[in-house]
mmCIF file of the protein (N, C-alpha, C, O) and its ligand, coordinates in Angstrom:
data_MODEL
# 
_entry.id   MODEL 
# 
loop_
_entity.id 
_entity.type 
_entity.pdbx_number_of_molecules 
1 polymer     1 
2 non-polymer 1 
# 
_entity_poly.entity_id                      1 
_entity_poly.type                           'polypeptide(L)' 
_entity_poly.nstd_linkage                   no 
_entity_poly.nstd_monomer                   no 
_entity_poly.pdbx_seq_one_letter_code       MQAYCVKCREKRDMSSPRDEQTKNGKPIIKGTCGVCNTGLNIIGKTIAQMG 
_entity_poly.pdbx_seq_one_letter_code_can   MQAYCVKCREKRDMSSPRDEQTKNGKPIIKGTCGVCNTGLNIIGKTIAQMG 
_entity_poly.pdbx_strand_id                 A 
# 
loop_
_entity_poly_seq.entity_id 
_entity_poly_seq.num 
_entity_poly_seq.mon_id 
_entity_poly_seq.hetero 
1 1  MET n 
1 2  GLN n 
1 3  ALA n 
1 4  TYR n 
1 5  CYS n 
1 6  VAL n 
1 7  LYS n 
1 8  CYS n 
1 9  ARG n 
1 10 GLU n 
1 11 LYS n 
1 12 ARG n 
1 13 ASP n 
1 14 MET n 
1 15 SER n 
1 16 SER n 
1 17 PRO n 
1 18 ARG n 
1 19 ASP n 
1 20 GLU n 
1 21 GLN n 
1 22 THR n 
1 23 LYS n 
1 24 ASN n 
1 25 GLY n 
1 26 LYS n 
1 27 PRO n 
1 28 ILE n 
1 29 ILE n 
1 30 LYS n 
1 31 GLY n 
1 32 THR n 
1 33 CYS n 
1 34 GLY n 
1 35 VAL n 
1 36 CYS n 
1 37 ASN n 
1 38 THR n 
1 39 GLY n 
1 40 LEU n 
1 41 ASN n 
1 42 ILE n 
1 43 ILE n 
1 44 GLY n 
1 45 LYS n 
1 46 THR n 
1 47 ILE n 
1 48 ALA n 
1 49 GLN n 
1 50 MET n 
1 51 GLY n 
# 
loop_
_struct_asym.id 
_struct_asym.entity_id 
A 1 
B 2 
# 
loop_
_chem_comp.id 
_chem_comp.type 
_chem_comp.mon_nstd_flag 
ALA 'L-peptide linking' y 
ARG 'L-peptide linking' y 
ASN 'L-peptide linking' y 
ASP 'L-peptide linking' y 
CYS 'L-peptide linking' y 
GLN 'L-peptide linking' y 
GLU 'L-peptide linking' y 
GLY 'peptide linking'   y 
ILE 'L-peptide linking' y 
LEU 'L-peptide linking' y 
LYS 'L-peptide linking' y 
MET 'L-peptide linking' y 
PRO 'L-peptide linking' y 
SER 'L-peptide linking' y 
THR 'L-peptide linking' y 
TYR 'L-peptide linking' y 
VAL 'L-peptide linking' y 
ZN  non-polymer         . 
# 
_pdbx_entity_nonpoly.entity_id   2 
_pdbx_entity_nonpoly.name        ? 
_pdbx_entity_nonpoly.comp_id     ZN 
# 
_pdbx_nonpoly_scheme.asym_id         B 
_pdbx_nonpoly_scheme.entity_id       2 
_pdbx_nonpoly_scheme.mon_id          ZN 
_pdbx_nonpoly_scheme.ndb_seq_num     1 
_pdbx_nonpoly_scheme.pdb_seq_num     101 
_pdbx_nonpoly_scheme.auth_seq_num    101 
_pdbx_nonpoly_scheme.pdb_mon_id      ZN 
_pdbx_nonpoly_scheme.auth_mon_id     ZN 
_pdbx_nonpoly_scheme.pdb_strand_id   A 
_pdbx_nonpoly_scheme.pdb_ins_code    . 
# 
loop_
_atom_site.group_PDB 
_atom_site.id 
_atom_site.type_symbol 
_atom_site.label_atom_id 
_atom_site.label_alt_id 
_atom_site.label_comp_id 
_atom_site.label_asym_id 
_atom_site.label_entity_id 
_atom_site.label_seq_id 
_atom_site.pdbx_PDB_ins_code 
_atom_site.Cartn_x 
_atom_site.Cartn_y 
_atom_site.Cartn_z 
_atom_site.occupancy 
_atom_site.B_iso_or_equiv 
_atom_site.pdbx_formal_charge 
_atom_site.auth_seq_id 
_atom_site.auth_comp_id 
_atom_site.auth_asym_id 
_atom_site.auth_atom_id 
_atom_site.pdbx_PDB_model_num 
ATOM   1   N  N  . MET A 1 1  ? 48.021 35.165 64.934 1.00 0.00 ? 1   MET A N  1 
ATOM   2   C  CA . MET A 1 1  ? 49.073 34.286 64.206 1.00 0.00 ? 1   MET A CA 1 
ATOM   3   C  C  . MET A 1 1  ? 50.068 35.297 63.629 1.00 0.00 ? 1   MET A C  1 
ATOM   4   O  O  . MET A 1 1  ? 49.741 36.472 63.467 1.00 0.00 ? 1   MET A O  1 
ATOM   5   N  N  . GLN A 1 2  ? 51.359 34.802 63.302 1.00 0.00 ? 2   GLN A N  1 
ATOM   6   C  CA . GLN A 1 2  ? 52.214 35.665 62.880 1.00 0.00 ? 2   GLN A CA 1 
ATOM   7   C  C  . GLN A 1 2  ? 52.675 35.254 61.440 1.00 0.00 ? 2   GLN A C  1 
ATOM   8   O  O  . GLN A 1 2  ? 52.648 34.107 60.994 1.00 0.00 ? 2   GLN A O  1 
ATOM   9   N  N  . ALA A 1 3  ? 53.087 36.339 60.811 1.00 0.00 ? 3   ALA A N  1 
ATOM   10  C  CA . ALA A 1 3  ? 53.670 36.078 59.357 1.00 0.00 ? 3   ALA A CA 1 
ATOM   11  C  C  . ALA A 1 3  ? 54.851 37.094 59.201 1.00 0.00 ? 3   ALA A C  1 
ATOM   12  O  O  . ALA A 1 3  ? 54.964 38.120 59.871 1.00 0.00 ? 3   ALA A O  1 
ATOM   13  N  N  . TYR A 1 4  ? 55.680 36.690 58.266 1.00 0.00 ? 4   TYR A N  1 
ATOM   14  C  CA . TYR A 1 4  ? 56.896 37.595 57.914 1.00 0.00 ? 4   TYR A CA 1 
ATOM   15  C  C  . TYR A 1 4  ? 56.355 38.804 57.166 1.00 0.00 ? 4   TYR A C  1 
ATOM   16  O  O  . TYR A 1 4  ? 55.630 38.694 56.178 1.00 0.00 ? 4   TYR A O  1 
ATOM   17  N  N  . CYS A 1 5  ? 56.725 39.905 57.661 1.00 0.00 ? 5   CYS A N  1 
ATOM   18  C  CA . CYS A 1 5  ? 56.325 41.204 56.812 1.00 0.00 ? 5   CYS A CA 1 
ATOM   19  C  C  . CYS A 1 5  ? 57.560 41.714 56.119 1.00 0.00 ? 5   CYS A C  1 
ATOM   20  O  O  . CYS A 1 5  ? 58.606 41.925 56.733 1.00 0.00 ? 5   CYS A O  1 
ATOM   21  N  N  . VAL A 1 6  ? 57.403 41.924 54.704 1.00 0.00 ? 6   VAL A N  1 
ATOM   22  C  CA . VAL A 1 6  ? 58.623 42.216 54.039 1.00 0.00 ? 6   VAL A CA 1 
ATOM   23  C  C  . VAL A 1 6  ? 58.890 43.681 54.288 1.00 0.00 ? 6   VAL A C  1 
ATOM   24  O  O  . VAL A 1 6  ? 60.033 44.105 54.124 1.00 0.00 ? 6   VAL A O  1 
ATOM   25  N  N  . LYS A 1 7  ? 57.919 44.480 54.672 1.00 0.00 ? 7   LYS A N  1 
ATOM   26  C  CA . LYS A 1 7  ? 58.282 45.908 54.745 1.00 0.00 ? 7   LYS A CA 1 
ATOM   27  C  C  . LYS A 1 7  ? 58.927 46.070 56.266 1.00 0.00 ? 7   LYS A C  1 
ATOM   28  O  O  . LYS A 1 7  ? 59.943 46.746 56.428 1.00 0.00 ? 7   LYS A O  1 
ATOM   29  N  N  . CYS A 1 8  ? 58.313 45.451 57.283 1.00 0.00 ? 8   CYS A N  1 
ATOM   30  C  CA . CYS A 1 8  ? 58.932 45.555 58.537 1.00 0.00 ? 8   CYS A CA 1 
ATOM   31  C  C  . CYS A 1 8  ? 60.288 44.726 58.734 1.00 0.00 ? 8   CYS A C  1 
ATOM   32  O  O  . CYS A 1 8  ? 61.104 44.925 59.634 1.00 0.00 ? 8   CYS A O  1 
ATOM   33  N  N  . ARG A 1 9  ? 60.379 43.750 57.717 1.00 0.00 ? 9   ARG A N  1 
ATOM   34  C  CA . ARG A 1 9  ? 61.557 42.808 57.866 1.00 0.00 ? 9   ARG A CA 1 
ATOM   35  C  C  . ARG A 1 9  ? 61.484 42.119 59.186 1.00 0.00 ? 9   ARG A C  1 
ATOM   36  O  O  . ARG A 1 9  ? 62.536 41.764 59.717 1.00 0.00 ? 9   ARG A O  1 
ATOM   37  N  N  . GLU A 1 10 ? 60.279 41.888 59.794 1.00 0.00 ? 10  GLU A N  1 
ATOM   38  C  CA . GLU A 1 10 ? 60.151 40.971 60.988 1.00 0.00 ? 10  GLU A CA 1 
ATOM   39  C  C  . GLU A 1 10 ? 58.868 40.202 60.941 1.00 0.00 ? 10  GLU A C  1 
ATOM   40  O  O  . GLU A 1 10 ? 58.018 40.427 60.079 1.00 0.00 ? 10  GLU A O  1 
ATOM   41  N  N  . LYS A 1 11 ? 58.742 39.351 61.811 1.00 0.00 ? 11  LYS A N  1 
ATOM   42  C  CA . LYS A 1 11 ? 57.395 38.618 61.933 1.00 0.00 ? 11  LYS A CA 1 
ATOM   43  C  C  . LYS A 1 11 ? 56.596 39.567 62.694 1.00 0.00 ? 11  LYS A C  1 
ATOM   44  O  O  . LYS A 1 11 ? 57.001 40.189 63.676 1.00 0.00 ? 11  LYS A O  1 
ATOM   45  N  N  . ARG A 1 12 ? 55.351 39.644 62.143 1.00 0.00 ? 12  ARG A N  1 
ATOM   46  C  CA . ARG A 1 12 ? 54.333 40.539 62.779 1.00 0.00 ? 12  ARG A CA 1 
ATOM   47  C  C  . ARG A 1 12 ? 53.035 39.794 62.983 1.00 0.00 ? 12  ARG A C  1 
ATOM   48  O  O  . ARG A 1 12 ? 52.687 38.852 62.270 1.00 0.00 ? 12  ARG A O  1 
ATOM   49  N  N  . ASP A 1 13 ? 52.308 40.295 64.045 1.00 0.00 ? 13  ASP A N  1 
ATOM   50  C  CA . ASP A 1 13 ? 50.861 39.783 64.125 1.00 0.00 ? 13  ASP A CA 1 
ATOM   51  C  C  . ASP A 1 13 ? 50.082 40.105 62.886 1.00 0.00 ? 13  ASP A C  1 
ATOM   52  O  O  . ASP A 1 13 ? 50.211 41.169 62.280 1.00 0.00 ? 13  ASP A O  1 
ATOM   53  N  N  . MET A 1 14 ? 49.276 39.150 62.538 1.00 0.00 ? 14  MET A N  1 
ATOM   54  C  CA . MET A 1 14 ? 48.438 39.484 61.251 1.00 0.00 ? 14  MET A CA 1 
ATOM   55  C  C  . MET A 1 14 ? 47.087 40.020 61.704 1.00 0.00 ? 14  MET A C  1 
ATOM   56  O  O  . MET A 1 14 ? 46.411 39.404 62.529 1.00 0.00 ? 14  MET A O  1 
ATOM   57  N  N  . SER A 1 15 ? 46.744 41.034 61.225 1.00 0.00 ? 15  SER A N  1 
ATOM   58  C  CA . SER A 1 15 ? 45.373 41.559 61.381 1.00 0.00 ? 15  SER A CA 1 
ATOM   59  C  C  . SER A 1 15 ? 44.277 41.013 60.442 1.00 0.00 ? 15  SER A C  1 
ATOM   60  O  O  . SER A 1 15 ? 44.501 40.789 59.253 1.00 0.00 ? 15  SER A O  1 
ATOM   61  N  N  . SER A 1 16 ? 43.155 40.822 60.994 1.00 0.00 ? 16  SER A N  1 
ATOM   62  C  CA . SER A 1 16 ? 41.946 40.387 59.984 1.00 0.00 ? 16  SER A CA 1 
ATOM   63  C  C  . SER A 1 16 ? 42.371 39.181 59.161 1.00 0.00 ? 16  SER A C  1 
ATOM   64  O  O  . SER A 1 16 ? 42.199 39.259 57.944 1.00 0.00 ? 16  SER A O  1 
ATOM   65  N  N  . PRO A 1 17 ? 42.896 38.095 59.663 1.00 0.00 ? 17  PRO A N  1 
ATOM   66  C  CA . PRO A 1 17 ? 43.338 36.970 58.808 1.00 0.00 ? 17  PRO A CA 1 
ATOM   67  C  C  . PRO A 1 17 ? 42.060 36.298 58.265 1.00 0.00 ? 17  PRO A C  1 
ATOM   68  O  O  . PRO A 1 17 ? 41.042 36.160 58.943 1.00 0.00 ? 17  PRO A O  1 
ATOM   69  N  N  . ARG A 1 18 ? 42.196 35.888 56.977 1.00 0.00 ? 18  ARG A N  1 
ATOM   70  C  CA . ARG A 1 18 ? 41.009 35.226 56.375 1.00 0.00 ? 18  ARG A CA 1 
ATOM   71  C  C  . ARG A 1 18 ? 41.611 34.121 55.500 1.00 0.00 ? 18  ARG A C  1 
ATOM   72  O  O  . ARG A 1 18 ? 42.670 34.272 54.891 1.00 0.00 ? 18  ARG A O  1 
ATOM   73  N  N  . ASP A 1 19 ? 40.800 32.886 55.470 1.00 0.00 ? 19  ASP A N  1 
ATOM   74  C  CA . ASP A 1 19 ? 41.078 31.833 54.590 1.00 0.00 ? 19  ASP A CA 1 
ATOM   75  C  C  . ASP A 1 19 ? 40.701 32.254 53.165 1.00 0.00 ? 19  ASP A C  1 
ATOM   76  O  O  . ASP A 1 19 ? 39.676 32.888 52.914 1.00 0.00 ? 19  ASP A O  1 
ATOM   77  N  N  . GLU A 1 20 ? 41.551 31.879 52.294 1.00 0.00 ? 20  GLU A N  1 
ATOM   78  C  CA . GLU A 1 20 ? 41.356 32.090 50.784 1.00 0.00 ? 20  GLU A CA 1 
ATOM   79  C  C  . GLU A 1 20 ? 42.019 30.841 50.126 1.00 0.00 ? 20  GLU A C  1 
ATOM   80  O  O  . GLU A 1 20 ? 42.632 29.972 50.747 1.00 0.00 ? 20  GLU A O  1 
ATOM   81  N  N  . GLN A 1 21 ? 41.802 30.876 48.746 1.00 0.00 ? 21  GLN A N  1 
ATOM   82  C  CA . GLN A 1 21 ? 42.512 29.818 48.004 1.00 0.00 ? 21  GLN A CA 1 
ATOM   83  C  C  . GLN A 1 21 ? 43.286 30.575 46.756 1.00 0.00 ? 21  GLN A C  1 
ATOM   84  O  O  . GLN A 1 21 ? 42.882 31.573 46.159 1.00 0.00 ? 21  GLN A O  1 
ATOM   85  N  N  . THR A 1 22 ? 44.448 29.872 46.531 1.00 0.00 ? 22  THR A N  1 
ATOM   86  C  CA . THR A 1 22 ? 45.212 30.457 45.431 1.00 0.00 ? 22  THR A CA 1 
ATOM   87  C  C  . THR A 1 22 ? 44.503 29.933 44.097 1.00 0.00 ? 22  THR A C  1 
ATOM   88  O  O  . THR A 1 22 ? 43.583 29.121 44.195 1.00 0.00 ? 22  THR A O  1 
ATOM   89  N  N  . LYS A 1 23 ? 44.907 30.372 42.918 1.00 0.00 ? 23  LYS A N  1 
ATOM   90  C  CA . LYS A 1 23 ? 44.481 29.899 41.628 1.00 0.00 ? 23  LYS A CA 1 
ATOM   91  C  C  . LYS A 1 23 ? 44.717 28.518 41.592 1.00 0.00 ? 23  LYS A C  1 
ATOM   92  O  O  . LYS A 1 23 ? 43.901 27.831 40.978 1.00 0.00 ? 23  LYS A O  1 
ATOM   93  N  N  . ASN A 1 24 ? 45.692 27.971 42.139 1.00 0.00 ? 24  ASN A N  1 
ATOM   94  C  CA . ASN A 1 24 ? 45.971 26.512 42.035 1.00 0.00 ? 24  ASN A CA 1 
ATOM   95  C  C  . ASN A 1 24 ? 45.233 25.618 42.914 1.00 0.00 ? 24  ASN A C  1 
ATOM   96  O  O  . ASN A 1 24 ? 45.410 24.400 42.914 1.00 0.00 ? 24  ASN A O  1 
ATOM   97  N  N  . GLY A 1 25 ? 44.269 26.325 43.788 1.00 0.00 ? 25  GLY A N  1 
ATOM   98  C  CA . GLY A 1 25 ? 43.476 25.570 44.679 1.00 0.00 ? 25  GLY A CA 1 
ATOM   99  C  C  . GLY A 1 25 ? 44.223 25.309 46.037 1.00 0.00 ? 25  GLY A C  1 
ATOM   100 O  O  . GLY A 1 25 ? 43.711 24.474 46.783 1.00 0.00 ? 25  GLY A O  1 
ATOM   101 N  N  . LYS A 1 26 ? 45.285 25.884 46.403 1.00 0.00 ? 26  LYS A N  1 
ATOM   102 C  CA . LYS A 1 26 ? 45.980 25.684 47.585 1.00 0.00 ? 26  LYS A CA 1 
ATOM   103 C  C  . LYS A 1 26 ? 45.434 26.730 48.520 1.00 0.00 ? 26  LYS A C  1 
ATOM   104 O  O  . LYS A 1 26 ? 45.087 27.842 48.123 1.00 0.00 ? 26  LYS A O  1 
ATOM   105 N  N  . PRO A 1 27 ? 45.360 26.284 49.952 1.00 0.00 ? 27  PRO A N  1 
ATOM   106 C  CA . PRO A 1 27 ? 44.892 27.165 50.858 1.00 0.00 ? 27  PRO A CA 1 
ATOM   107 C  C  . PRO A 1 27 ? 45.878 28.429 51.104 1.00 0.00 ? 27  PRO A C  1 
ATOM   108 O  O  . PRO A 1 27 ? 47.092 28.231 51.046 1.00 0.00 ? 27  PRO A O  1 
ATOM   109 N  N  . ILE A 1 28 ? 45.410 29.634 51.358 1.00 0.00 ? 28  ILE A N  1 
ATOM   110 C  CA . ILE A 1 28 ? 46.306 30.690 51.755 1.00 0.00 ? 28  ILE A CA 1 
ATOM   111 C  C  . ILE A 1 28 ? 45.602 31.500 52.913 1.00 0.00 ? 28  ILE A C  1 
ATOM   112 O  O  . ILE A 1 28 ? 44.377 31.624 52.909 1.00 0.00 ? 28  ILE A O  1 
ATOM   113 N  N  . ILE A 1 29 ? 46.267 31.966 53.752 1.00 0.00 ? 29  ILE A N  1 
ATOM   114 C  CA . ILE A 1 29 ? 45.754 32.793 54.752 1.00 0.00 ? 29  ILE A CA 1 
ATOM   115 C  C  . ILE A 1 29 ? 46.204 34.310 54.424 1.00 0.00 ? 29  ILE A C  1 
ATOM   116 O  O  . ILE A 1 29 ? 47.388 34.638 54.336 1.00 0.00 ? 29  ILE A O  1 
ATOM   117 N  N  . LYS A 1 30 ? 45.203 35.127 54.266 1.00 0.00 ? 30  LYS A N  1 
ATOM   118 C  CA . LYS A 1 30 ? 45.576 36.520 53.916 1.00 0.00 ? 30  LYS A CA 1 
ATOM   119 C  C  . LYS A 1 30 ? 45.240 37.394 55.017 1.00 0.00 ? 30  LYS A C  1 
ATOM   120 O  O  . LYS A 1 30 ? 44.251 37.175 55.717 1.00 0.00 ? 30  LYS A O  1 
ATOM   121 N  N  . GLY A 1 31 ? 46.069 38.441 55.218 1.00 0.00 ? 31  GLY A N  1 
ATOM   122 C  CA . GLY A 1 31 ? 45.787 39.399 56.282 1.00 0.00 ? 31  GLY A CA 1 
ATOM   123 C  C  . GLY A 1 31 ? 46.596 40.584 56.034 1.00 0.00 ? 31  GLY A C  1 
ATOM   124 O  O  . GLY A 1 31 ? 47.154 40.784 54.955 1.00 0.00 ? 31  GLY A O  1 
ATOM   125 N  N  . THR A 1 32 ? 46.664 41.434 57.114 1.00 0.00 ? 32  THR A N  1 
ATOM   126 C  CA . THR A 1 32 ? 47.586 42.680 56.968 1.00 0.00 ? 32  THR A CA 1 
ATOM   127 C  C  . THR A 1 32 ? 48.442 42.794 58.160 1.00 0.00 ? 32  THR A C  1 
ATOM   128 O  O  . THR A 1 32 ? 48.114 42.301 59.240 1.00 0.00 ? 32  THR A O  1 
ATOM   129 N  N  . CYS A 1 33 ? 49.510 43.426 57.976 1.00 0.00 ? 33  CYS A N  1 
ATOM   130 C  CA . CYS A 1 33 ? 50.460 43.631 58.975 1.00 0.00 ? 33  CYS A CA 1 
ATOM   131 C  C  . CYS A 1 33 ? 49.903 44.621 60.023 1.00 0.00 ? 33  CYS A C  1 
ATOM   132 O  O  . CYS A 1 33 ? 49.494 45.728 59.676 1.00 0.00 ? 33  CYS A O  1 
ATOM   133 N  N  . GLY A 1 34 ? 49.892 44.179 61.404 1.00 0.00 ? 34  GLY A N  1 
ATOM   134 C  CA . GLY A 1 34 ? 49.295 44.978 62.364 1.00 0.00 ? 34  GLY A CA 1 
ATOM   135 C  C  . GLY A 1 34 ? 49.971 46.264 62.729 1.00 0.00 ? 34  GLY A C  1 
ATOM   136 O  O  . GLY A 1 34 ? 49.491 47.098 63.498 1.00 0.00 ? 34  GLY A O  1 
ATOM   137 N  N  . VAL A 1 35 ? 51.240 46.368 62.053 1.00 0.00 ? 35  VAL A N  1 
ATOM   138 C  CA . VAL A 1 35 ? 52.023 47.570 62.348 1.00 0.00 ? 35  VAL A CA 1 
ATOM   139 C  C  . VAL A 1 35 ? 52.042 48.533 61.143 1.00 0.00 ? 35  VAL A C  1 
ATOM   140 O  O  . VAL A 1 35 ? 51.874 49.745 61.283 1.00 0.00 ? 35  VAL A O  1 
ATOM   141 N  N  . CYS A 1 36 ? 52.249 47.949 59.973 1.00 0.00 ? 36  CYS A N  1 
ATOM   142 C  CA . CYS A 1 36 ? 52.306 48.919 58.750 1.00 0.00 ? 36  CYS A CA 1 
ATOM   143 C  C  . CYS A 1 36 ? 51.304 48.676 57.816 1.00 0.00 ? 36  CYS A C  1 
ATOM   144 O  O  . CYS A 1 36 ? 51.300 49.405 56.824 1.00 0.00 ? 36  CYS A O  1 
ATOM   145 N  N  . ASN A 1 37 ? 50.406 47.766 57.918 1.00 0.00 ? 37  ASN A N  1 
ATOM   146 C  CA . ASN A 1 37 ? 49.309 47.492 57.105 1.00 0.00 ? 37  ASN A CA 1 
ATOM   147 C  C  . ASN A 1 37 ? 49.645 46.924 55.840 1.00 0.00 ? 37  ASN A C  1 
ATOM   148 O  O  . ASN A 1 37 ? 48.790 46.954 54.954 1.00 0.00 ? 37  ASN A O  1 
ATOM   149 N  N  . THR A 1 38 ? 50.717 46.430 55.631 1.00 0.00 ? 38  THR A N  1 
ATOM   150 C  CA . THR A 1 38 ? 51.060 45.734 54.391 1.00 0.00 ? 38  THR A CA 1 
ATOM   151 C  C  . THR A 1 38 ? 50.383 44.359 54.296 1.00 0.00 ? 38  THR A C  1 
ATOM   152 O  O  . THR A 1 38 ? 50.264 43.693 55.325 1.00 0.00 ? 38  THR A O  1 
ATOM   153 N  N  . GLY A 1 39 ? 49.940 43.903 53.139 1.00 0.00 ? 39  GLY A N  1 
ATOM   154 C  CA . GLY A 1 39 ? 49.306 42.667 52.936 1.00 0.00 ? 39  GLY A CA 1 
ATOM   155 C  C  . GLY A 1 39 ? 50.296 41.647 53.470 1.00 0.00 ? 39  GLY A C  1 
ATOM   156 O  O  . GLY A 1 39 ? 51.498 41.858 53.303 1.00 0.00 ? 39  GLY A O  1 
ATOM   157 N  N  . LEU A 1 40 ? 49.859 40.512 54.126 1.00 0.00 ? 40  LEU A N  1 
ATOM   158 C  CA . LEU A 1 40 ? 50.581 39.403 54.578 1.00 0.00 ? 40  LEU A CA 1 
ATOM   159 C  C  . LEU A 1 40 ? 49.974 38.246 54.083 1.00 0.00 ? 40  LEU A C  1 
ATOM   160 O  O  . LEU A 1 40 ? 48.744 38.227 54.035 1.00 0.00 ? 40  LEU A O  1 
ATOM   161 N  N  . ASN A 1 41 ? 50.721 37.119 53.645 1.00 0.00 ? 41  ASN A N  1 
ATOM   162 C  CA . ASN A 1 41 ? 50.150 35.831 53.263 1.00 0.00 ? 41  ASN A CA 1 
ATOM   163 C  C  . ASN A 1 41 ? 50.952 34.816 53.882 1.00 0.00 ? 41  ASN A C  1 
ATOM   164 O  O  . ASN A 1 41 ? 52.165 34.913 54.066 1.00 0.00 ? 41  ASN A O  1 
ATOM   165 N  N  . ILE A 1 42 ? 50.131 33.697 54.243 1.00 0.00 ? 42  ILE A N  1 
ATOM   166 C  CA . ILE A 1 42 ? 50.833 32.352 54.739 1.00 0.00 ? 42  ILE A CA 1 
ATOM   167 C  C  . ILE A 1 42 ? 50.200 31.355 53.781 1.00 0.00 ? 42  ILE A C  1 
ATOM   168 O  O  . ILE A 1 42 ? 49.034 30.967 53.853 1.00 0.00 ? 42  ILE A O  1 
ATOM   169 N  N  . ILE A 1 43 ? 51.179 30.951 52.797 1.00 0.00 ? 43  ILE A N  1 
ATOM   170 C  CA . ILE A 1 43 ? 50.680 30.024 51.769 1.00 0.00 ? 43  ILE A CA 1 
ATOM   171 C  C  . ILE A 1 43 ? 50.702 28.601 52.243 1.00 0.00 ? 43  ILE A C  1 
ATOM   172 O  O  . ILE A 1 43 ? 51.650 28.191 52.913 1.00 0.00 ? 43  ILE A O  1 
ATOM   173 N  N  . GLY A 1 44 ? 49.750 27.880 51.937 1.00 0.00 ? 44  GLY A N  1 
ATOM   174 C  CA . GLY A 1 44 ? 49.652 26.365 52.180 1.00 0.00 ? 44  GLY A CA 1 
ATOM   175 C  C  . GLY A 1 44 ? 48.974 26.112 53.593 1.00 0.00 ? 44  GLY A C  1 
ATOM   176 O  O  . GLY A 1 44 ? 48.897 24.958 54.016 1.00 0.00 ? 44  GLY A O  1 
ATOM   177 N  N  . LYS A 1 45 ? 48.560 27.014 54.210 1.00 0.00 ? 45  LYS A N  1 
ATOM   178 C  CA . LYS A 1 45 ? 47.901 26.925 55.647 1.00 0.00 ? 45  LYS A CA 1 
ATOM   179 C  C  . LYS A 1 45 ? 46.496 27.448 55.646 1.00 0.00 ? 45  LYS A C  1 
ATOM   180 O  O  . LYS A 1 45 ? 46.117 28.299 54.840 1.00 0.00 ? 45  LYS A O  1 
ATOM   181 N  N  . THR A 1 46 ? 45.784 26.952 56.507 1.00 0.00 ? 46  THR A N  1 
ATOM   182 C  CA . THR A 1 46 ? 44.485 27.472 56.796 1.00 0.00 ? 46  THR A CA 1 
ATOM   183 C  C  . THR A 1 46 ? 44.636 28.022 58.351 1.00 0.00 ? 46  THR A C  1 
ATOM   184 O  O  . THR A 1 46 ? 45.522 27.698 59.142 1.00 0.00 ? 46  THR A O  1 
ATOM   185 N  N  . ILE A 1 47 ? 43.491 28.982 58.592 1.00 0.00 ? 47  ILE A N  1 
ATOM   186 C  CA . ILE A 1 47 ? 43.615 29.522 59.951 1.00 0.00 ? 47  ILE A CA 1 
ATOM   187 C  C  . ILE A 1 47 ? 43.448 28.282 61.042 1.00 0.00 ? 47  ILE A C  1 
ATOM   188 O  O  . ILE A 1 47 ? 44.077 28.278 62.100 1.00 0.00 ? 47  ILE A O  1 
ATOM   189 N  N  . ALA A 1 48 ? 42.616 27.332 60.696 1.00 0.00 ? 48  ALA A N  1 
ATOM   190 C  CA . ALA A 1 48 ? 42.390 26.100 61.577 1.00 0.00 ? 48  ALA A CA 1 
ATOM   191 C  C  . ALA A 1 48 ? 43.727 25.467 61.870 1.00 0.00 ? 48  ALA A C  1 
ATOM   192 O  O  . ALA A 1 48 ? 44.037 25.128 63.012 1.00 0.00 ? 48  ALA A O  1 
ATOM   193 N  N  . GLN A 1 49 ? 44.542 25.307 60.790 1.00 0.00 ? 49  GLN A N  1 
ATOM   194 C  CA . GLN A 1 49 ? 45.952 24.620 61.025 1.00 0.00 ? 49  GLN A CA 1 
ATOM   195 C  C  . GLN A 1 49 ? 46.889 25.548 61.932 1.00 0.00 ? 49  GLN A C  1 
ATOM   196 O  O  . GLN A 1 49 ? 47.772 25.068 62.642 1.00 0.00 ? 49  GLN A O  1 
ATOM   197 N  N  . MET A 1 50 ? 46.643 26.807 61.854 1.00 0.00 ? 50  MET A N  1 
ATOM   198 C  CA . MET A 1 50 ? 47.526 27.645 62.752 1.00 0.00 ? 50  MET A CA 1 
ATOM   199 C  C  . MET A 1 50 ? 47.072 27.670 64.138 1.00 0.00 ? 50  MET A C  1 
ATOM   200 O  O  . MET A 1 50 ? 47.789 28.190 64.994 1.00 0.00 ? 50  MET A O  1 
ATOM   201 N  N  . GLY A 1 51 ? 45.963 27.163 64.431 1.00 0.00 ? 51  GLY A N  1 
ATOM   202 C  CA . GLY A 1 51 ? 45.393 27.208 65.871 1.00 0.00 ? 51  GLY A CA 1 
ATOM   203 C  C  . GLY A 1 51 ? 44.893 28.519 66.151 1.00 0.00 ? 51  GLY A C  1 
ATOM   204 O  O  . GLY A 1 51 ? 44.395 28.768 67.249 1.00 0.00 ? 51  GLY A O  1 
HETATM 205 ZN ZN . ZN  B 2 .  ? 54.725 45.351 58.523 1.00 0.00 2 101 ZN  A ZN 1 
# 
């Protein structure tokens, strides 16, 4: 799955994505940029929703 990387300033494939929850109880997918290893987040989604 892809997420926008602020460091690369491009959409990048997310490495090691995992489902977590924010403090507000919202779903969030956390992973790292496959290119620069910066943390990437997709707020409001689960891995299942992303297919
Ligand atoms: Zn990156």
